[in-house]
N, C-alpha and C positions, 0 to 999 in steps of 0.2 A: 880504906882511907879516902880513896877517890870518890866513892859513893857518898861518904859523909860530907866531903867538901861540896859536892854537887847539891846534896840535900840542903846544906846551910845556905848556899847561894840562892837556891830557889825560894827558900823560906824568907830570905832577906828581900828579894824582889817582890814577893807577895805582900810582905809587911809594908813596904814603901808604897806599893800600888794601892793598898787599902787605906793607908793613912790619909785623912782628908786634907791635911796641910803639909804633906811631905815635901812638895815642891812649890809651896805658896810663894808668890812674889813678895818682895819687901815693899813694893809700891803698888798702887792701883794700876789697872791696865793702862798702857800708854798708847794714846791715839784711838780714834774710832771713826768708822765710816758714817758721816753725818746723814747720808742718804737712807740709812737703815730705818730710822724712825719714820721717814716719809713713805718708804715702801710699805711698812707695816700698816700705816694709815690708809694708803691707797688700796691695798689688798682687801680691805673691808668692804669697799664699795665698787671697785673696778670690775667691769664685765666685758668680755670680748664683744666687739662690735661687728656688725655685718655690713654696714653702710660703706659704699665705695666713693672715693674722691679722686679727682684728676686735677693736678696742679700744673701751673705754668711757671717755669724758672727762667729768669732773665739774668744777664751778666755782661761784664765788659769784655769777655773773652771770645775769640774765634775758636773753631774746632781744633785747630792745630796747636793750641797752646796747652801747656801742662796743667794750668788751672782748670781748664775745661774738663780734663780727665778726672780731676779731684771732685768736681761737681757731679760728674756722671757716676763716679764711685758711690757717692752719697745717695744719689737717686736710686741706683741699683740696690743698695743695701736696704733702703726704705721699702722698695717694692718686694724684695725677697722676704724680709722680716714680716711684712704685713700680709703676705700671701696675695699680693696684687691689689689689696684694698686701698692703698694710696699709691697712685701712679704719677710720678713727676716727670713732665716732658721738658727737656732743655731747649732753650732758644739762645743761640749765640748772638754776639753783638750785631745789631742791625736787622736781625730776622723779625723781631717783634717790636723792639724799641732800640734806640741808639745806645751805644756803649755806656755813655755817662748819663743816660736817662733811666737806667734800671732802678736806681734808688727811689726816685719819685714814682715810677710805675708801680712798684710794690707798695709803697706807702699809700698810694691812692686806690689800690685794689685792681689795677689793670693787669697785674700778674700776682701770683700767690707768694712767690719766694724768689730771692735773688742770692747771688754769690758774688763776693767782692774781695778787694783789698781795701780795708776800711779807710785808709788814707785818702782815697779818692774823694771822700766827702768832707774834707777839711773846710770847704766853703760853707758848709751847713753848721759845723761845729768843729773848732780846731782840735778838740779832744779825740776825734775819730782817728787821727794819726797815731795816737798812743796805743791803739788796739791793732795796729798794722806793723809798724817798724819804727823804732826810735834810734836815731844815730847814737852809737856807742851804748845802746840799751840792752834789753833782755835778749838772750839767745833762745834757741828753740826749747831747751829744757826749762829755762826760766819762764817763758810764756806759759808752758803747760802747767807748771806749779802755780804760778801767779793766777792764772785764769781759774783753775779748778779748786785750788786750796787756799788762796789768799784774797778772795773777793773780787778778782778781776772780771769774772763772768757776770756777776751782779752789776758791776759798774758798766760793763758793755751793754747789758740789757736795759739799764736805766737811760743811757744816752740814746740808743736806738728807739727805746720806748717812747721818747718824746715825738717821734715821727710815725707813730702808729705801727711800730715794727717790734717783733720778738726776735732776738738774736741768739745765735749759738756759734761757738768756735767752728770754723769751716776749713781747717787744714793748715798745716805749717810745712813749708818745703825747704826750710833750712836757711843758712846764711847766703846772702847774695854775693855774687862776684863783685870785685871792685869796678874799675873802668877799663873797657876796651879802648885803646888809645893809639894814636899815631905819634904821640910825644911821650918821651920818658918823663916820669915824675916820681921822685922818691923823697923830695924835701918839700917843706911848706912853700918855699919860694917858687918851686916849679909849677905850682897850681895857679899862680897869679897870671891873669890874662888868658888862661886856658878856656876854650869854648867847650862847655860840657852839657850833655843832656842828662838830666836827672829830675826827680820830682819830690814832693813832700817837703819835710823840714830841711833835708839836706840841700835843697835848692837854695834856701836862704842862707844856710851856713857857708856854702861855697861862695855865694855872692859876697858875704861879709869878708871872706878871705881873699877877694880880688879876682875870682873867676867870673866868666861871662856865661850865665846859665840859662837854658831853655828847657821847658817840660814837653818835648816833642812826644806825640803818640808813638807807640811801639812800631807801627807800620811805616813810619817815616824815618826811623833811626838809621837803617842800613844805607839808604840813599844819601842821607846827610853826612854820614861818615865817608862814604865812597866819593862824594863830590867835594869834601873838605869844608862843608858848611860848619861842621863841628869837629873838634879835635878828639873828643873822647865821649863815651856814653856808658851808662849802666842801665840794665833792664832785667832785673830779677836774677834768678839762680842759674848756674851753668847748664842744667838740663833744659832750661827755657831758652837760653842763649844759643845753644848749639844749632837747632833748626833755623834760627834767624840768621846764621852765617856771618856774624860780625868778624870772625877771624879771617874771612876772605878779604876784608878791606881795612884791617888794622895790623899793627906790628907787635903791640904789647898789651898785656893785661896788668893793671896796677892794683896790687893787693895790699892789705885786706879790705874787705867791704865794710868799712867803718860806718857807712850810711845805714846799713841794714844787717845787723848781726843775726836777724831772724826775719822771715817773711810770713806773717800771720794773716789768714783770711777769715771771713765770717759768712755764715748763712743768715739772711734776714728775711723774716716771714711776715706777711701782712697780718696784723693782729686779729682782724675779723676772720681770716682764713684759719688762723691758729685756734681761735676760740671755737670754731665749728667742729674741729676734730674731737672725737671721743677720746677719753683719757688713755686708752690702750694705744691708740695711734700716736698720741702726743709723746708717750714714753718711747715708742719705736723711733720717732724722729730724733728725740734727744740722744738715745743710745747710738743710733746710726751716725749722728754728727760726731759723737765722741770717738766712735770707731774710725771714722774718716780722719779725724784729727790725728790719731795715733798712726794709722796706716800711711797717711800721706808723707809723713816724715821719713819712714823707712823706705818707701818707694822712691821718693824724690832724691834722698841723699845717696842711694845706690846709683841712681842715674847721674847725679852730680859728679860722683867720683869717676864714672866712665867718661863723662863729657870733658872733664878737666884733662884727662889723659889724651884725648883726641885734640883738644885745643893746643896742648904743649907740642904737638907735632908741627904746628904752623906758627904759633906766636910765642914771644918771650914773656915770661911772668916776672914782673918787677915788684919788689916789696918795698913799701915805704919804710924809711928809717924810723927808729924809735922816737926820735925827736918830733918827726912829723905826726906819728900816731898820737903822741901825747898832745901835740898841738891841736889835732882834730878833737881830742877829748876835751881840752880846755875850751875851744871854740864852741863845741856842741853844748857843753855845760852852761856857758854864758848865754847862749841863745835860748836854751830850754828854760833857764831861770827867768829870762825876760818874758817868755810865753806864760810861765806860771804866774808872774806878777800881773799879767794882763787878763788871763782867762782862768777863772776859778775851777772850771771842769778839768782843764789841763793840769792845774796844780794838784787837785785831789788824786788824779790817776797817776801822775808821775811820782808824787810823794809816796803813793802806795807801792809802786814798782821799786823806788829807791830803798824803801824800808825793807822790802823783800831781799834786795841785793845785800843789804847790811846783815840781815838775819842769816843769810845763807853763806856769808863770807867765811866763817870759821870752818864749816864743813867742806867748802870748796878748797880751802887751803890744806886741810888735813888729809883729804882724799887725793890730793895732787901727787904727781910724780910717777904715776904708773899708766900714763897714756899709752894705749895699745899701738905703738909704732911697730913696724916690722922688727923682728929680733935683732937683725944686724945693726939697725939704727939705734935700737934701745941700748944695747950693750956698749955702744960708742958714746953714750951719754945723753941721747935725745929722750928725755923723760916726760916733759910737759907739753901741753897743747901749744 
């Protein structure tokens, strides 16, 4: 009897395996990798190249900053994957050109490639800020999906392309800290009259809310806080802030970082330098940029978690109340709507990001409630981010 059951079972498995439509889906395949068709086309003509290239990379960063390490990771990946055929040498701020001169230097061909926080170039086109950090905007996950799957990369390349540049996502290091401060601020009223260092669109939003704002360079922030020239300052993510030592001269950190839910960078390449690369090296550069984009988040967020623990040994973390957070959301929305009315490029890009947020909302809601807090906190009811 046992052998008979085994025989019937094997016969059934064999029958199902051989049936052409035994497990046929009720619908056509869902989703496709759009790059597949491009790869098939490339493989018909692409040939391994032997020519060697040496590129110069310029940036706004010094060697001690986290962003420099992200740029170096990319250069190392390109060199390894190309077997040394494309060697990118990094020049920190001031070594080849000034920090804020890197965009023009690459555009004009004085250097081959640059690394940035795109918001630095808002004076050239206001829309650059949308590729960097939007107040109350996309988080890191959102930027990755929007850039690679919702047309964000093509928009980025179109804006940079106007300046003789070819752009690729250049790393994302997560949500920025709020404000290192010597004044407590948890309500909207607390921010009125506060002297704050920040940059980008948040500078204008805080000004509209009654703060006194200055976009001090990173190297001047510590002394300004120490001497009381400013009351509070933000400058990127926890791992970036820790070596800058802001906790030595402040008492509080005001959270959350509503100004930058995510900190996105870009690589921008002189179009002539890009065009001179053979196809196989172009693919290596694109793949290395994508690898750097994904790696940078894991690397930086791990460091961010460690940095926050060390900060909490010296400073008190203050959280804005819900009314203040909603107030910043409303103020940010009003400001961004005014930019959209004034700048068509800003409208196109922010409308695309807003459409993505709406499309993603159902899934974000349905998957919520199982945020991986430590077990003890979770069973006490802490379920959401």
